[in-house]
mmCIF file of the N, C-alpha and C atoms, coordinates in Angstrom:
data_MODEL
# 
_entry.id   MODEL 
# 
loop_
_atom_site.group_PDB 
_atom_site.id 
_atom_site.type_symbol 
_atom_site.label_atom_id 
_atom_site.label_alt_id 
_atom_site.label_comp_id 
_atom_site.label_asym_id 
_atom_site.label_entity_id 
_atom_site.label_seq_id 
_atom_site.pdbx_PDB_ins_code 
_atom_site.Cartn_x 
_atom_site.Cartn_y 
_atom_site.Cartn_z 
_atom_site.occupancy 
_atom_site.B_iso_or_equiv 
_atom_site.pdbx_formal_charge 
_atom_site.auth_seq_id 
_atom_site.auth_comp_id 
_atom_site.auth_asym_id 
_atom_site.auth_atom_id 
_atom_site.pdbx_PDB_model_num 
ATOM 1   N N  . MET A 1 1  ? 102.870 102.230 109.562 1.00 0.00 ? 1  MET A N  1 
ATOM 2   C CA . MET A 1 1  ? 101.809 101.289 108.984 1.00 0.00 ? 1  MET A CA 1 
ATOM 3   C C  . MET A 1 1  ? 100.622 102.025 109.277 1.00 0.00 ? 1  MET A C  1 
ATOM 4   N N  . ASN A 1 2  ? 99.787  102.072 108.097 1.00 0.00 ? 2  ASN A N  1 
ATOM 5   C CA . ASN A 1 2  ? 98.544  102.481 108.312 1.00 0.00 ? 2  ASN A CA 1 
ATOM 6   C C  . ASN A 1 2  ? 97.487  101.382 108.580 1.00 0.00 ? 2  ASN A C  1 
ATOM 7   N N  . GLN A 1 3  ? 96.257  101.855 108.734 1.00 0.00 ? 3  GLN A N  1 
ATOM 8   C CA . GLN A 1 3  ? 95.216  100.909 109.270 1.00 0.00 ? 3  GLN A CA 1 
ATOM 9   C C  . GLN A 1 3  ? 94.873  99.718  108.346 1.00 0.00 ? 3  GLN A C  1 
ATOM 10  N N  . LEU A 1 4  ? 94.911  100.208 107.084 1.00 0.00 ? 4  LEU A N  1 
ATOM 11  C CA . LEU A 1 4  ? 94.542  99.287  106.065 1.00 0.00 ? 4  LEU A CA 1 
ATOM 12  C C  . LEU A 1 4  ? 95.541  98.121  106.015 1.00 0.00 ? 4  LEU A C  1 
ATOM 13  N N  . THR A 1 5  ? 96.731  98.325  106.260 1.00 0.00 ? 5  THR A N  1 
ATOM 14  C CA . THR A 1 5  ? 98.041  97.475  106.276 1.00 0.00 ? 5  THR A CA 1 
ATOM 15  C C  . THR A 1 5  ? 97.646  96.430  107.384 1.00 0.00 ? 5  THR A C  1 
ATOM 16  N N  . ILE A 1 6  ? 97.375  96.880  108.464 1.00 0.00 ? 6  ILE A N  1 
ATOM 17  C CA . ILE A 1 6  ? 97.191  96.230  109.528 1.00 0.00 ? 6  ILE A CA 1 
ATOM 18  C C  . ILE A 1 6  ? 95.943  95.294  109.434 1.00 0.00 ? 6  ILE A C  1 
ATOM 19  N N  . VAL A 1 7  ? 94.712  95.856  108.868 1.00 0.00 ? 7  VAL A N  1 
ATOM 20  C CA . VAL A 1 7  ? 93.779  94.980  108.799 1.00 0.00 ? 7  VAL A CA 1 
ATOM 21  C C  . VAL A 1 7  ? 93.962  93.929  107.836 1.00 0.00 ? 7  VAL A C  1 
ATOM 22  N N  . PHE A 1 8  ? 94.537  94.207  106.727 1.00 0.00 ? 8  PHE A N  1 
ATOM 23  C CA . PHE A 1 8  ? 95.034  93.262  105.655 1.00 0.00 ? 8  PHE A CA 1 
ATOM 24  C C  . PHE A 1 8  ? 95.977  92.019  106.209 1.00 0.00 ? 8  PHE A C  1 
ATOM 25  N N  . ALA A 1 9  ? 96.817  92.513  107.012 1.00 0.00 ? 9  ALA A N  1 
ATOM 26  C CA . ALA A 1 9  ? 97.726  91.496  107.596 1.00 0.00 ? 9  ALA A CA 1 
ATOM 27  C C  . ALA A 1 9  ? 96.976  90.564  108.487 1.00 0.00 ? 9  ALA A C  1 
ATOM 28  N N  . ILE A 1 10 ? 96.138  91.162  109.416 1.00 0.00 ? 10 ILE A N  1 
ATOM 29  C CA . ILE A 1 10 ? 95.205  90.263  110.181 1.00 0.00 ? 10 ILE A CA 1 
ATOM 30  C C  . ILE A 1 10 ? 94.401  89.233  109.467 1.00 0.00 ? 10 ILE A C  1 
ATOM 31  N N  . ILE A 1 11 ? 93.816  89.841  108.269 1.00 0.00 ? 11 ILE A N  1 
ATOM 32  C CA . ILE A 1 11 ? 92.781  88.860  107.481 1.00 0.00 ? 11 ILE A CA 1 
ATOM 33  C C  . ILE A 1 11 ? 93.665  87.751  106.866 1.00 0.00 ? 11 ILE A C  1 
ATOM 34  N N  . MET A 1 12 ? 95.119  88.164  106.536 1.00 0.00 ? 12 MET A N  1 
ATOM 35  C CA . MET A 1 12 ? 95.850  87.070  105.772 1.00 0.00 ? 12 MET A CA 1 
ATOM 36  C C  . MET A 1 12 ? 96.113  86.066  106.994 1.00 0.00 ? 12 MET A C  1 
ATOM 37  N N  . LEU A 1 13 ? 96.476  86.563  108.187 1.00 0.00 ? 13 LEU A N  1 
ATOM 38  C CA . LEU A 1 13 ? 96.859  85.573  109.322 1.00 0.00 ? 13 LEU A CA 1 
ATOM 39  C C  . LEU A 1 13 ? 95.690  84.618  109.589 1.00 0.00 ? 13 LEU A C  1 
ATOM 40  N N  . VAL A 1 14 ? 94.423  85.355  109.588 1.00 0.00 ? 14 VAL A N  1 
ATOM 41  C CA . VAL A 1 14 ? 93.378  84.338  109.875 1.00 0.00 ? 14 VAL A CA 1 
ATOM 42  C C  . VAL A 1 14 ? 93.106  83.374  108.819 1.00 0.00 ? 14 VAL A C  1 
ATOM 43  N N  . TRP A 1 15 ? 93.251  83.680  107.470 1.00 0.00 ? 15 TRP A N  1 
ATOM 44  C CA . TRP A 1 15 ? 93.052  82.728  106.509 1.00 0.00 ? 15 TRP A CA 1 
ATOM 45  C C  . TRP A 1 15 ? 94.094  81.695  106.494 1.00 0.00 ? 15 TRP A C  1 
ATOM 46  N N  . ILE A 1 16 ? 95.315  82.013  106.855 1.00 0.00 ? 16 ILE A N  1 
ATOM 47  C CA . ILE A 1 16 ? 96.543  80.901  107.094 1.00 0.00 ? 16 ILE A CA 1 
ATOM 48  C C  . ILE A 1 16 ? 96.015  80.057  107.956 1.00 0.00 ? 16 ILE A C  1 
ATOM 49  N N  . GLY A 1 17 ? 95.431  80.515  109.120 1.00 0.00 ? 17 GLY A N  1 
ATOM 50  C CA . GLY A 1 17 ? 95.082  79.615  110.230 1.00 0.00 ? 17 GLY A CA 1 
ATOM 51  C C  . GLY A 1 17 ? 93.967  78.670  109.830 1.00 0.00 ? 17 GLY A C  1 
ATOM 52  N N  . ILE A 1 18 ? 92.991  79.220  109.251 1.00 0.00 ? 18 ILE A N  1 
ATOM 53  C CA . ILE A 1 18 ? 91.810  78.439  108.728 1.00 0.00 ? 18 ILE A CA 1 
ATOM 54  C C  . ILE A 1 18 ? 92.277  77.428  107.820 1.00 0.00 ? 18 ILE A C  1 
ATOM 55  N N  . PHE A 1 19 ? 93.200  77.864  106.823 1.00 0.00 ? 19 PHE A N  1 
ATOM 56  C CA . PHE A 1 19 ? 93.691  76.773  105.874 1.00 0.00 ? 19 PHE A CA 1 
ATOM 57  C C  . PHE A 1 19 ? 94.511  75.660  106.505 1.00 0.00 ? 19 PHE A C  1 
ATOM 58  N N  . GLY A 1 20 ? 95.457  76.101  107.482 1.00 0.00 ? 20 GLY A N  1 
ATOM 59  C CA . GLY A 1 20 ? 96.187  75.265  107.975 1.00 0.00 ? 20 GLY A CA 1 
ATOM 60  C C  . GLY A 1 20 ? 95.627  74.108  109.006 1.00 0.00 ? 20 GLY A C  1 
ATOM 61  N N  . TYR A 1 21 ? 94.363  74.713  109.539 1.00 0.00 ? 21 TYR A N  1 
ATOM 62  C CA . TYR A 1 21 ? 93.542  73.973  110.372 1.00 0.00 ? 21 TYR A CA 1 
ATOM 63  C C  . TYR A 1 21 ? 92.674  72.802  109.604 1.00 0.00 ? 21 TYR A C  1 
ATOM 64  N N  . ILE A 1 22 ? 92.309  73.361  108.303 1.00 0.00 ? 22 ILE A N  1 
ATOM 65  C CA . ILE A 1 22 ? 91.554  72.366  107.426 1.00 0.00 ? 22 ILE A CA 1 
ATOM 66  C C  . ILE A 1 22 ? 92.501  71.311  106.841 1.00 0.00 ? 22 ILE A C  1 
ATOM 67  N N  . VAL A 1 23 ? 93.890  71.729  106.594 1.00 0.00 ? 23 VAL A N  1 
ATOM 68  C CA . VAL A 1 23 ? 94.750  70.653  106.173 1.00 0.00 ? 23 VAL A CA 1 
ATOM 69  C C  . VAL A 1 23 ? 95.118  69.705  107.165 1.00 0.00 ? 23 VAL A C  1 
ATOM 70  N N  . SER A 1 24 ? 95.328  70.117  108.258 1.00 0.00 ? 24 SER A N  1 
ATOM 71  C CA . SER A 1 24 ? 95.621  69.212  109.325 1.00 0.00 ? 24 SER A CA 1 
ATOM 72  C C  . SER A 1 24 ? 94.458  68.210  109.610 1.00 0.00 ? 24 SER A C  1 
ATOM 73  N N  . LEU A 1 25 ? 93.275  68.921  109.639 1.00 0.00 ? 25 LEU A N  1 
ATOM 74  C CA . LEU A 1 25 ? 92.035  68.082  109.711 1.00 0.00 ? 25 LEU A CA 1 
ATOM 75  C C  . LEU A 1 25 ? 91.837  66.876  108.736 1.00 0.00 ? 25 LEU A C  1 
ATOM 76  N N  . ASP A 1 26 ? 92.022  67.323  107.425 1.00 0.00 ? 26 ASP A N  1 
ATOM 77  C CA . ASP A 1 26 ? 92.018  66.441  106.314 1.00 0.00 ? 26 ASP A CA 1 
ATOM 78  C C  . ASP A 1 26 ? 93.039  65.259  106.523 1.00 0.00 ? 26 ASP A C  1 
ATOM 79  N N  . SER A 1 27 ? 94.297  65.606  106.928 1.00 0.00 ? 27 SER A N  1 
ATOM 80  C CA . SER A 1 27 ? 95.280  64.567  106.994 1.00 0.00 ? 27 SER A CA 1 
ATOM 81  C C  . SER A 1 27 ? 94.938  63.738  108.031 1.00 0.00 ? 27 SER A C  1 
ATOM 82  N N  . ARG A 1 28 ? 94.304  64.091  109.092 1.00 0.00 ? 28 ARG A N  1 
ATOM 83  C CA . ARG A 1 28 ? 93.911  63.326  110.334 1.00 0.00 ? 28 ARG A CA 1 
ATOM 84  C C  . ARG A 1 28 ? 92.749  62.448  109.733 1.00 0.00 ? 28 ARG A C  1 
ATOM 85  N N  . LEU A 1 29 ? 91.887  62.769  109.113 1.00 0.00 ? 29 LEU A N  1 
ATOM 86  C CA . LEU A 1 29 ? 90.915  61.922  108.568 1.00 0.00 ? 29 LEU A CA 1 
ATOM 87  C C  . LEU A 1 29 ? 91.144  60.943  107.546 1.00 0.00 ? 29 LEU A C  1 
ATOM 88  N N  . ARG A 1 30 ? 92.210  61.214  106.767 1.00 0.00 ? 30 ARG A N  1 
ATOM 89  C CA . ARG A 1 30 ? 92.811  60.394  105.953 1.00 0.00 ? 30 ARG A CA 1 
ATOM 90  C C  . ARG A 1 30 ? 93.681  59.235  106.708 1.00 0.00 ? 30 ARG A C  1 
ATOM 91  N N  . LYS A 1 31 ? 94.166  59.455  107.800 1.00 0.00 ? 31 LYS A N  1 
ATOM 92  C CA . LYS A 1 31 ? 95.003  58.608  108.528 1.00 0.00 ? 31 LYS A CA 1 
ATOM 93  C C  . LYS A 1 31 ? 93.957  57.606  109.159 1.00 0.00 ? 31 LYS A C  1 
ATOM 94  N N  . LEU A 1 32 ? 92.915  58.068  109.697 1.00 0.00 ? 32 LEU A N  1 
ATOM 95  C CA . LEU A 1 32 ? 91.739  57.239  110.192 1.00 0.00 ? 32 LEU A CA 1 
ATOM 96  C C  . LEU A 1 32 ? 91.112  56.339  109.045 1.00 0.00 ? 32 LEU A C  1 
ATOM 97  N N  . GLU A 1 33 ? 91.120  56.833  107.933 1.00 0.00 ? 33 GLU A N  1 
ATOM 98  C CA . GLU A 1 33 ? 90.612  55.963  106.887 1.00 0.00 ? 33 GLU A CA 1 
ATOM 99  C C  . GLU A 1 33 ? 91.556  54.827  106.496 1.00 0.00 ? 33 GLU A C  1 
ATOM 100 N N  . LYS A 1 34 ? 92.776  55.110  106.593 1.00 0.00 ? 34 LYS A N  1 
ATOM 101 C CA . LYS A 1 34 ? 93.960  54.077  106.421 1.00 0.00 ? 34 LYS A CA 1 
ATOM 102 C C  . LYS A 1 34 ? 93.917  52.953  107.439 1.00 0.00 ? 34 LYS A C  1 
ATOM 103 N N  . ASP A 1 35 ? 93.595  53.250  108.757 1.00 0.00 ? 35 ASP A N  1 
ATOM 104 C CA . ASP A 1 35 ? 93.686  52.605  109.814 1.00 0.00 ? 35 ASP A CA 1 
ATOM 105 C C  . ASP A 1 35 ? 92.466  51.352  109.791 1.00 0.00 ? 35 ASP A C  1 
ATOM 106 N N  . LYS A 1 36 ? 91.346  51.692  109.178 1.00 0.00 ? 36 LYS A N  1 
ATOM 107 C CA . LYS A 1 36 ? 90.321  50.901  109.251 1.00 0.00 ? 36 LYS A CA 1 
ATOM 108 C C  . LYS A 1 36 ? 90.543  49.600  108.481 1.00 0.00 ? 36 LYS A C  1 
# 
């Protein structure tokens, strides 16, 4: 594996983490809205 592949894999993992965090945060906010 060359360095570019490793860097690309790290960037992809970071993006997946950010996206997953936003989605979970969004669903949590929607749940709070429903409870009101």
